[in-house]
C-alpha positions, 0 to 999 in steps of 0.5 A: 207412520203406523207400527203395523205398516212397518211390521207388515212390510218387514215381514213381507220383505223377509218373505220375498228374500227367503220363501222362494229359495227355501225349498231348494235350500232344504232339498240341498241340505245345506248347513245352517249358515250356508243355507241362511246365506244362500237363500237370498241369492236363490230367491232372487234368481227365482224371482227374476226367472219367474218374472220373465216366465210369467210375462211370456205366459201371461201370468199376472205378476204376484208372489205366487209365481216365484213360490211355485217355481221354487217349490218345483225346483226344490221337488226336483232336487229333493231326492238327489239332495238326499242321496248326494248331500255331504252333510254328516254328523261329525263327532265332537273330536273331528269337529274340533280338529276341523275347526280349531287348528285348521290354519296351523296344523299339517295342512299348512305344510308344517308339523303340528306344534306341542301346543297343537297337541295339547288338550283344548280348553273348555272354551275351545271345546265349546266353540268347537261344538255346534252351539259354540259355532252358532254363538260365534256366528250369531253374535258377530252378525248381531253386532255388525248387522245391528250397527249397520241397521242403526247407521242406515236408519240414522242416515235415512232419518226415518224408515219412510223417508224419500231419498232425494237423489236423481236415480231414486225417481226411476227406482220408485216409479219402476216399482209402481210401473210393475204393479200397475202393469201386472208384469215384472219383466225386465223389458217392461221396466225398461219400457217405462221411459221408452216409446211403445214397442221400443222397450229395452232390457233394464236390470230389474231384480231390485224392482221385482223384489220390492214390488212383490214385497209391497204387494205382499205387505198389503200397504201399497207403500212403495217408499216404505217397501224400498227402504225396508228392502235397503235395510234388509240388504245392508244389515242381513244379506251382506253380513251373512254373505261375508260370514259364510265366505269366512266360515266355508272358504277359509280355515278361520276359527270362531274368532274369525267367524265372529269378526267377519260379522262384526267387521261387515260394518267397519267401512262406510265405503260399502254398503252405506255409501251406496244407499245415498250415492246415486242412489244405485240400489241395484248395484247395492243388491248385487254387491251384497251377494258378491262374497257368495260368488267368491265362496263358490269360486274358491271351492270350485278352484279347490283352494278352500279347506276340505271338511264338512263345510265344503259344499258337495258337488250337487250343492255347488252345481246349484249354488254357483249358477244361482249366485252368479245369476243373482248378482248379474241380474241385479246389476250388470256391472257386478259381472266386472266386479266378479272378474276383478275379484275372482279371476285372480283367485283362479290364477292363484289356484292354478299356480298353487296346484302347479306347485303341488303337481310338481311335488306330486301331491295326490290329485294335484294334476286333476285340480290343475287341469280344472283351474287352468281351464277355468282361468283360461276361460276367464281370461278369454271371457274378460278379453271379449267382454271388458271393452264390448259391454262398457258404456261409451267414454263420454259417460265416464264423467267422474275424475280423480280426486287425490294423488296416487300416494293418498289414494293408496293410503285411503284404499288400504285404510278402507276409507270411502271415496273423497275422504282422508286416510285413517292411519289406525285402520291402515295399520290394522289392515297391514297387520291382518295381511301379515297374519294371512301371509304367515299363518294361514292357507287363505293367501288367495284372499290377498290376490283378490283384495290386491286386484280390487284395491288396485282398481280403487286406487286407479279410479281415485288417482288416475287422470282422465284419459284413455287408460282411466277409461280402459280400466274403470269405464265399465263403472262410468269411472264412478269412484264411489261404485269402484271404491266399494269393490275392495271392501267386499274382500277386505272384510273377510281378509281382516277377519281371517288375518286377525283370527290367525293373529289371535291363535298365534298369540294363544299359542304363545300365551296359553292363558289366552285360550280360556275366558281371558282370551274370549274377553280380549276378543270381545274387547277387540270387536268393540274397539274395532267398531269404536275405531270405525265410528271415530274415523274422520273418513267414515264420519265425513261419508256418513254426513254426505249420505245423510244429506242425500236423504234428510233434505228437501232438494227433490221433495219437500214435506209439503210436496210429500203431503200433497202427493199423499192426499192426491188420491182423494182428489184425482181419479185413478186413470187421470193423467197428471202433467209432472216434472221429474226434476222437481219431484212431482213425477213421484206422484206415480210411485206415491199416489198411484196415479199415471204421470206424463213424465216418469223420469228425467230421461225418457223417449216420448211422443211429440205431444208429450214434449209439446205439453212439457213446454207449453201446457200453460197455453192450453187455453190459447193454443188449440194444438196444445189443447188437443194434445192434452185431450189426446193424452188424457192429461186432466191434472198438473202438479206445480212444485215451483221452478227449483229442481235438483242438480241446480236446475230450474224450470226445465218444463216451462209449460208447468210453471205458474200454470194456474196464473195463465188461466189454463188450469185451476188449483184444486189442492194446495199444501204450502207452495205445492199445487195440484191443478185441474185443466180447464175446458179449452178449444181444439183445432177443430173448434170443439170444446175439450172439457177435461171434467167429462 
């Protein structure tokens, strides 16, 4: 693979994730970290909107459409953002008061201690400055994001590897379907496997974004574009979302911001499991932005700390629908994830504001009214949607894999699905929980984490039946999808709890407020990453994910090489008979040639099913010959009878077709063969010559 191709694709992916939302970010005058974390959800929402608008208006799908839409939105918001922005230049002493003692001083409900009134050390003053804040944030992002990048690449084997799982056939071919049709609509993607005129909605935000990146890169390499997008989501979008949540919605200090970025790589349950399992790339994308949804809900519920990091009314008015839309359009199951994580926050906030109202705190009644109304809407919405929009019970096929006590240990220790409890992390998590309970005002995080953890315990241990389906059926009762949910708030909870513990320790030992404390924090971060690497649970899960990439179950090296050479032999509009179960249908994505079957599950005309079963009889069965001519099937791929999931020879008409005289081999790499259909006689006695 050429380095230039990779560089161009990386730049294209970053452009797709940044440029459409950049004018809005600038117009809202968001603080740097919030801007960096918000730009991807904004860009993706604009991409989804422009796909549907462009489809309705007949505008060919290209990156210019979301860019123009982004510029228009930025222009509309520019003047209001200038007038209403809450961003201010804060004197250093005020910044210090806002950042360093935020979790311990009177806002905690307790009087400041003598230590709180001491003159801060030089190290504390540095991290209270903008440069210090940037140092803490960026260093954490580099550690966590860098480790995730390395781990993801090790799982893939190479940046241009083909994931060998069932769903990947659809995801790669759906990107090609957008590019060939020139239409990015979710209904166009949904129509790829449907009869003409019967297209259904399919959450296509992942495919829309990847298609733009491939188009913009000029490489026409969908596999590379998809893989680079995976890496960007895993190592950039997810860590930024976590750090923004901790920085903006909690009173954590620099240690917490640093640890939030570092700990984004602490559990394989998310995000690394989802780059191999399924492979559920739209769900991976949705969950990477879920901390931003938690962030805006915490601010709307008025339980995030006041100060310069709190978004203004205009900023929240734009960020809230953008973040909600981005995660919902990426994957509908994220709506239920949002319910599980955010409804407890609203209920917690309602209780907290009720206590404040009883104590007659200023503004408590107004806050109580708002959060109580939102909580009521959330409960009503959950009651309406939870059972109406879930898959049928027959599709909830994943069962439990551990007893209840074992499931609790696994979830508390952040272990991926179907692995063992890792006791050191379980202890660490409990210490962090204690720190949040005793020394912070961010206890609402516990409500969110407990809800997500309970769901994960249920999916790992609850027997098959109505109760399991009621609580987990919205995710097909898929243990891997649900096991990722508590990680979304466990990482912020760990960061906030350990930050609180570090500050409590610094109060007790003043020597830790200087360089010694800084060194200990750095050692703590390294130690946590080493603990993560040493975890048998994480190692086992990474081994499984690696097996989903570095194998030839779906596509062997010979078959991949044939697909890459295929455009030199097959004309652009010639249809190829393929079998999605053995990887040959990836000729659509990799070779940019139309195929008879784009995916394992599809609706098609009777002629397609006839050819799948009997194409090898084209020279002896006139009706088969006519069907091939009607569908313009000029070529066929024979990748042998072996298929994924232990299947064999699903489409009998494509097996050993060259030995039956219906086609001839025109290109062969190893055992993989490309065949051209030979002339045959139709029902009317006329010769169908496929070479014409």
